[in-house]
N, C-alpha and C positions, 0 to 999 in steps of 0.2 A: 138230771145230774148223773154222770156215768164214769166210772174209771175205766182205766184200759184193762186191768185184770186183778181178780182176787181169787186168793187160795182160802178155801174152806176146809178146816180140819175138824170133821164131825161125821158121825154115822146118822144125825138126826136130819130128816128132810126139811124141817122149818129152818134150820141153820143155813142149808144150802139155798132154799128159797129166798133167805134174807140177802144172802150174797148176790143173788141174780136180780135183786132190786136196784143194785148199784153197778152193776157190769154185766156186759153180754158175755165176756170171757171169764168163766168161774171154773177153777181146777179144784177138783175134790180129792182129799186124802183122808184115809181111816186113822193114820197113825203120824206122831210128829216126825219121825224118821223119813216116812214118805213125803211128808211136807216140805221137809228141808231139801230134798232133791228137786221138788217143783219149784221152790223159791230160787234155788241156784240156777235153774235153767231160765225161767221166765221173768225174774225179778219183778214180783207182782207190785201193784200200788198198796195192796193192803192184805192181812192175814186175819180171818175170821178163826177163832180157836173155841171149841166147845168146853165148857167149865168142868166137863168129865176129867179133864187132864189138871193134875194138881199143879199149884203155884210152883213148886219146885222144879217139875217138868219144863214148865212154860220158861222159867228163867233159863234152865240148860238150853232150851231151843233158841232163845234169844242171844245168849250168850256164844252159841255155835255160829249163828249167822253173822254177828258182830266179828267173831274171830276170822271168818270167810271174806270179810269186807264186804257182805251183802246184808244191808241193814234195811228193814221195812217195818212200819208200825204194825202192832199187833193188838187186836181188840178181842175181848173173851166175852163170849155170849153164854149168859147164866140162865137158870131156870126162871119160870114165870113168877115163882114165889120163893121166898126163903133165901135169898142170895145177898141181901143187904150187907150183912156182917162180914161176908167173905170177899167182898169187891176190894178193899184195902189190901188184901193179902197178894191178890193178883196185880194190882197196881204197883206195889212193892216188889213184884217180881220182875216188872219191866214193861207190863202191857201198858199201852196208852189209853186205854179206855175199858170199860166194863158195862155190858148191856144188861139190864133187867129182863131178860127173856128175849125171844127172838122177835117179839113184837115192839121193841124199844126202838122204833125207827127214828125219833127225834135226836137221839142222841148219837146215833152213827150218821145221820144225816149232817150233823154239826162237824163231825170228823171229816166226812167225804168232802163237804163243802170248803174247809180250810184246805185239805188238800188240792182239790181242783183250784180255787182261787189263786193260791200261791204259785201254782204250777203254770197259770197264764201269765200272771203279773211278774214273776220273778225267776221261772224256770226251775223251781225246786219247791218241794212240800215241806211246810212246817210241821212237825210231829208233836203233838201234845206231850208235855214234859211229864216225867215221873218225878216222885218225890226226890229223888236222887239227881233230878236235872240231867238225865242222861241223853246225849245227842245221838240221833240217828239219822243215816242217810235213807233217801227216798228215791223212787223212780219218777221221772219226769219226761214225758213225752218219748222220744227216741232217743234221748240222751241221759247218761247217768250223772247226776249231780249230788255229791256227797256233802250233806250239810254238816261238815264237821264241827261246826259251832253255829249259833243260831243266825249268824249273818255272813258266813264265809263259805263258799262253794269250791270245791275242787272237781273239775268237770272231766269226765272220761270212762273208758271201760278197759283200757290197756293195761296190761301187767304192771308196767312200769309205774302208773298213776295210782293204781290199787296198792302197790307196796309202799309208795310214799304216804298215801292216806293210812295205811296201817302203822307206819312209824310215827306219824303226827299223833295217832291216838295212844300208842305205847308211850312216846316220850310225855305227853301232856298228862297221862295218868301217873308219871313217875316224879321224882323230885331232881331228875337231872338238870344241872345248872353249871356251867353254861350249856347252850344248845348252838350247834352249827348246822347251817343250811348251805349247801354247794349247789350251783347251777349257773348255766350261761344266762347272759341278759335277756330278759324277758320270759323267763320260764316260771316265774310267780313265787320268788323267794319271800317277798313281804307278805303274800297271801298266805303262805305257810305259816309264817311268824305269828299273823293275826289269828290263824286257825288255832295254833297252840295256846296263844295267850287267851282266846275266848274260852277253849276248854279248861284251862288251869286257874285263870284269873279272871272271870267274866265281869265281875264287878270293880275291878282295879284298872288304872290307867295304863294305855299303850303308849309308848314314846318311841318314835322312829328317828334314827339320825343318819343322814347320808354322809359317810366319812371322807368321801371324795369332794364334798362340797365346801368344806371349810379349810382354812389354813391351820397349820399346827397349833398355833397359840390360840386360835379361835375355837377350835375343837376342843382343846384342853379345858378352856373356860366354860364352853357349853356343857360339857360332862360333868365336870366336877364343881362348876361355880367358882366364885371368888370372893375375897373380902374387900371392902373398900380401901382404897389406897395401895392395893398389891401391885398395880402396875399403872402406867400413864393412861388416864381415861377412864381408870375404875373409881368413878365418883359415887358408887354405892355398892352395897352387898347384891350378889347376884346368886340365885338358887340354880344348882347345876341339874342336869337332866336325871343323873341317877338318882338325885333326891325326889325330883318331881315323880318319877315313876313309882316311888313308894313301894308297897308290896305287889306291884303289877309287873310290867314287862318292859324293858328297855331293848330296842332293835337296832344293833350296829350294822348297817348296810354297807357293803363293799369294804370289809374291815382291813383289807390288804391295802388299802389306801391310807391307813393309818401310820403316821411317822413312828420310826423304831423306838424313839424315847418315850413316846406316849404308848406304845404297846408294853414297854416295861411297866408303866403305872397301871395299865388295865390288867396286867398279869398279877399285880398285887392287890388288886381289887378282888379278882376271882380267888385268889388264895386266901386273903384275910377277911373279905366280906366287909371292909372298911375303906374309906377314902377321905381326903382331907380337900377342902377347897383351896384354890390357889391363893397363897398367901396366908393360909389359915393354919391354925395350931390344933383344932379340935378334930377327933376322928368321928366320922358319921358313918353309922352302920348302913350297909347296901343291902335291901331286903329284897331287891328286884330280881325276877328271872332275866338273865342275860343272854340273848339271842344274836349271834354274829352271822353274817352271810358273806359270800365271796363268789364272784364269776370266774375265778382262776383256781388253778390246781395250787392249794396252799402247800403241798409237799414239795412240789418244783420251787415255788417262791421261797421255801426255807433253804432249799439247796443253792439257791441263787443269792442267798444272803439278803433278800428282800422282806422277809418276815422272820420273826423270832421263832427258833424250833421250840423253845419251852412254852411258848404261847400256843403254839400249833398242837403241841401235845395235850395241853390242857384243855383246849377246845374241841379236840377230836375224840370225843367220848363215844357218841352214837350219831354220827352225822346223818343228816337227811339229804340225800343226793337226787336232784330233779333232772330227769333225762330230757334231753332237747327234743323238739318235735322231728327232726330229720332223721332220729334212731328208729330203726325198723320196729323195735318193740314200743314206740310211741305213737307211729303213724296213723293207726287207726282212730286216734282221737282227734285228728284233724277236722274230720267231718262233723263229729259231735260238738266239737268247739265252734265251729262255724255255724252250726245251727242254734247253740246256745247264744251266741253274741247277736245272731239275727233276731232272736226272740226276745232278748232283753235289751237291746239298745236303745237308748233314748236320743240318739243324735238328730233324728228327724221326726219330731213329735206327730206331724200331720201325716206321716206314713205308717205310724206304728199300728201293727195288726194287718196291714195291707199287703205288705211283702211277706209272703209265708213260707217260702222254701228257695231252694238253690236248684238250678237246671243240672243234669247229669254232667254236661260239659264243664260248667263252672266248678263242680266238684272235683272232676279230674284235675283241673288246671291246680286246684289247692293241694290236692293229693301228691302231684308231681314236684312241687315247688320244695326247696330244702329249708325255708324259714330261718334264716339266720337271725332274725329278730324274734324268734319263737312266738309264744303265745301272744304277747303284746303286738307283734308286727301282725298277725293273723286277725286280731280284733281291729287293728286299723284298716287293713284290707276290706274287711265286711262292712265297717262303717263307711269307708269309701264307696263302696259298691251300694249301699242304701242310699247314699245321697245321689247316685247317678241312675239308679234304676227307676224305670217309669212303668214297670208292669208289675205282676203279682209274684214274679219269681225272678231271682237274681240270676241273669244270663252270664255267659263267658264274656259279653262285650262290656259288663260293669266290673269285671274282675281285673284291676289295675295293680300289678305286683309291685312295680315301681314308677310312679308318676313322673319322676324326673326324666325318665326314658322316653316316656311317650307324651309328655306335655307339649302343646303348641309353643309354650313360652320358652322351651328349652333352646340353647343357642344354635346357631346355623352351622356349628362344626359336625353335627351329626346328620346334617341332610344328606350328604353323600352316601350314607348306609341305606337310604330308602328311596333311591332314585326309581322313578316309576310307581311309587306307593300310592294307593289311591283308596277312598272308601269304598268304591264299587268293586273293586278288585279284592279287597279284604272281605267283603261281605260275601262275594260270590264263593271265594274260598272256604268260608265258614260253612255256607248253605251246603256246598259240595260235600265236605267231610261229614256233616251230620247225615246226609243222604246216604252215603256210603257207609257209614257205621252202623245205621239201622237197616241196611239192605232195601233201600228206597221205600221203607214204610214211612208215608208222609207225615202220618198223625205222631208217630213216636219222634221222628225228626223234627217237628214243630215243637214238641214238648220239651226236647233237648235244648233246643235254641230259645225257648221262653217266648215263642210268638204264636199266633193263631195258625190254624191250617190253611184258612184263606189268604193269610199273608204270605205263608210259604208257597202256595200255589202261584201267587203274583210274582214273587221274586224269582222262581225257577223260571217262569215264562220271561220276565224281563231279562234275566241274564243268559237265556237260551241254555240252561243245563239240561242235559241229557244224560240218561242212564247209561253207564259204561264210560262217560267222559272222565279225562284225568287233567290234573294240573301239571304243567310241564315242570320238569326237575328244577330249572332256574327260577321258576315262579315260586315254587316251594322253599327254595332257599331264601328267597326274599323275606319270607315270614318267619324265618328262623334267626333273624336279627337280634342281637342282645338287647334284653330288656322286656321282650315280648313274650308273655306266658303261652307255651304251647305253641299252636300254629298262628293265632292271631287273637289280638284284643282290638276293639274299635278304637281308633285314634280319637284324641280330644278334639 
């Protein structure tokens, strides 16, 4: 049982030896300030701290890492005797565990086991909770999964996603109500809403409403409820979703689709904190946190008179803005997200654990794509690749960015774009490019392609590919047809 890396903050050799029992990579620091620099650099799986540091200083250390959006479980190592009474002080300071001396292997084994097991099964680590139920992020494999709440992960290392995580924590810890989340389709707006809810109201209901999915009359009845006989077909009283949410959260997805007259009623709920059922006379107190989202620019919508300006200003207190994957400040998350989806996908149970990574060419094709559907589209592409892949690595041939463009079932109107196109020609092109990219290092080329060295040798011989050969310009153009990622995907 071994973690990727541990930071040990102690001058005692026994604490350092204990760390080495659970990780080959142990970084040692004498002071907490030095340890903070190591944590920011390597994002360790665990920090072991000598009890020589007071609970107050340990709390300052944990708060500083949280403020930097670099959270990691902290375990305090006490003396062999006499620490029983002080353990509660360290737990209250934010430590997730306290060891009765450096020989207390069993307790540390339990913590390490939980980190490892959750890393394999879910792609993130559960951190033992402190009495204040503080949620902290942890490092998982080669990607960062911030466990904003017990069951919600925000994956990425980019400055954009770290800023979003920071805002989530700030808003969840405040009384801000309502909350506005803005981002393109597929950027994870509902995931953010769930994270805020789980941090703020972990034991209360979470109710999500798609404002674009219902007509104006149905939406009003769904939100506020109605009394029997208030309109044709109202044969019984109905409880509205504002009432169902109780002291929890109601998430109004795509609020710009809400009709203008209903926007006015929502504004009254936000201002008065009360509402009435359709046809009702009794005021009902709204106790829920109201979270709204939009994939449009709300300011532009108000200027175009499609959204009420007073409602916009009421919502726009501390908006959380999610950057799309095509933005330069977010692109570094594409590979991490792809690996995360690969490790956590359940779309093909008999392949779970058998496909372990992506080839370099496959990753490059993902990095060069603009992702109009953002994270949701990326997840679909990875799951499609898992279904198609027959080896232990997802290769370029399994990355189909637009199945409608490549499917054999597409209509014949596109046939003229692929005149002379064949699997053999496409395969020769792909192998040639891999060899050129690696300087004819066949082992590296085989790794890029996701095939064995023996298979590569056979293909080179079959297609008579020689070092220094090149593809004619018109043949290269053939592989740049719309819908094909980079140079070439294998056709269906």
